[in-house]
N, C-alpha and C positions, 0 to 999 in steps of 0.2 A: 474647823476641822479641814485639814488640807487634803487635796487630791480626791475630793468626794465624788466628782462626776463619774469616774470609772468604777468606783466602788459599788454603785447601785445599779449596774446593768442587770437587766432581768435574767434570772437563772432559769434553766429548763426544769422547773418543778422538782427541786431536790426534796427528798424526804429526810427528816431528822429523826434520830433515835432518842429514846428516853435517856435523859441525863446530858444530852448535847447542850452546849452553850451557844446561843445565837444573839443577834441584836434586833431589838424591837425599835424601829425607827420611824419617826414622823418628820415629814418635810412640810414647809409652808411656802407656796408659790409667791406670797407677798414678801417673804424674807428669804430669798435664795441664799444658800451657803450656810444657813443655820439649821440646827437639828434639835429635836427632842429624841434622845436615844437612850434606851434602857437595856442593859445586858441581862439576859434571862436564861433560864434553864428549861429545856423541853420536857413536858410531861407526856404528850401524845401528839402524833402527827399522822393523819390518814386522809383518805379522800373526802371525809366529811368535816374535819376540823383540825385546828392546831391549838393546843393548850400549852401555856408556858407559866413558869413560876418566877415571880419577881420578889427577891428576898429583901427583907427590911435592911436598910443601911447600904444598899447597892449604890455605887457612884453612877450618876447619870448626867447626860447633857440636857440642858433646857434653855429656853429663851429668857432673856432679861432685857430691860430697857438699856439704851446706850450708855447710861451712867451706872449700870449694874443693879439698879433697883428692880423690884418685882413688877411684872407686867400689870398686875391688878392695882398698882399704885397710880396708874394712868387713868384719866377720866374719859368715859364715853368712847367715841370712835378712835381716840388716840391710843386706846388700849390695843388696837390692832394696826393702826397706821403709823405710830411713832417709830423712829429708828430703834433697832434692836441690836443686841450683841449675844455672844455665846456664853452661857453660864454653866457651871458645874455645881451639883448638889448631891445629896444622898436621899434615897427614897425613905420617907418618914412613915412611922407607924408600922403595923404588922404587914407581913408579906401578902401578896395577892396572887390568885390564879386569874389569868386572862385567856379567853377563848375567842378564836377567830374562825369564821366559816367562809369557805370559798364563795365569792360573789356577794356576800352580805355587806351592806353599807353600815355596819356597826360591829363593835366587839363587845363582849360581856366580861366585866371584871367582878370577881368574887371577893368581897371584903369580909373580914371577920366581924361577926356580930357578938358584941360583948354579952348580950343577954342569953344567947343560945350557945355560945362558945363554938359556933360553926361559921363557915364562910357562906352564909345564906343572906347576906345583904349585897344587892347587885347594883352595878353601875353600868348602864348601857351608853357606850361612847360612840356617837355618830361620826363616821369617818369614811374615807374611800375604801372599797374592797381591797384587801391587802394583796400585794404582789411579793414575790420572792426574789432575793438575790443570794449569792453564794454564802453570805454570812448571816442572813436573817431575813426579816420581812420589812416592807416599806408601805406606808400609808400616809394619809393627810387628814388632819382633824377637821371636823365640821362644826365645832363650838357647841352646838346644842347637844344636851345629854338627857338621859332618863334615869332617875333614881327609883329602884324597886326594892320594897321591903320583903321580908320572908313570907308574908301572907299574900303577896301578889299585888298589893296596892302600889301605885306608881305615881310619879309626878315629873313633869318636865323641868329641866334645870338649865339656866343660862339663856333663857329666851331673850333677855335684854341684851346679852352679849352678842347673840346672833344678829340682832338689829344693829348694834354698834359695828359689827364686822361688815354688814351690808353698807352702812353709811360711810365706812372707811374705804369702800371700793374693793374689799377683799372678796366678797361674794356679790354676784349679780342677783337681780330679782328672780331670774330663772333658777339660779343655783339654790337660792333660799327655798324656793318652792320644791326643788328636788330633795333638799335636806329634810324639809317637813314631811314630804311623802315617805322618806326612809324612816323617819320617826314613827309615822303611822303604821308602817309595816312592822317595825319592832314592837309597837304596842299590841298589834295583832298576835305576835308570837308570845308576848307576856300574858295576854288574856288566855291564850290556848295552853300556856305553861309548856311550850315546846322546848326542844333542845336549844341551848344548854341549861335552861332553867330547871329541867327535870333530871339533870345528870347527878352523878355522885360527887361532883367537884366540891360541894360544900364540906365534904368530909375529908378532902385531900390533905395529906401530910407529906411534906417534902422529905426526901431521903436525907438523913442527918449527915451522911458522908459527902453530900454535894458541896463542892467548893463554891464560894461566892463568885459569880462571873464579874469581869471588869471590862472597862471600855478598851477599845483598840489602842495599841501603843501610839498610833499616829494621831489620836484625838487631841485637839487643842481647844482652849477656851480663854475668854477674856477675864472672867470673874469667877472666883472659886468661893463657894459658900459651903463647902463640904466639911 
């Protein structure tokens, strides 16, 4: 993706409106110049949270290995340390609601639960607190995640990958400790069933007139799996 440096200068806290299209972007300091970028539609944006809708089939940027194969085909620390390239793919499966809270070191993704026909299956993605730029939000993934069922039971996911990332030099021991502390904070919120778990987002339905957002015209990639 060309000219990226100037694209992501921090904006002065813009507020978006219902139906605005923005870019949900992850960077990775270990692989500068590559992005995980998802065009999304704004549901709500206020002082307490930002909620966005990611439509099924949306074209998105993601990381691949230098030969175009999937990151998870690499073994152990190479999954994080091996050379990477920019890939393009489409979001698979049903659309999701994602909620970001200012200062929170995680986001919450609402997935459709086939048993309940509601979005009450939750994925807690550990990441940097988001910042804003004029076209969207920016954060960095922390590998460790938490899967939460509709009854509030939860389990940590990708603990092995967090260790691989540490061994690859992507995270220091101190950083890993901070990530685990953030996970514990998220678990406290899960146990308390605090916002956004207690919100109405499991019942959200997107506006049928919303067009599907797309990547910026200047986006480039090395491998296309869309």
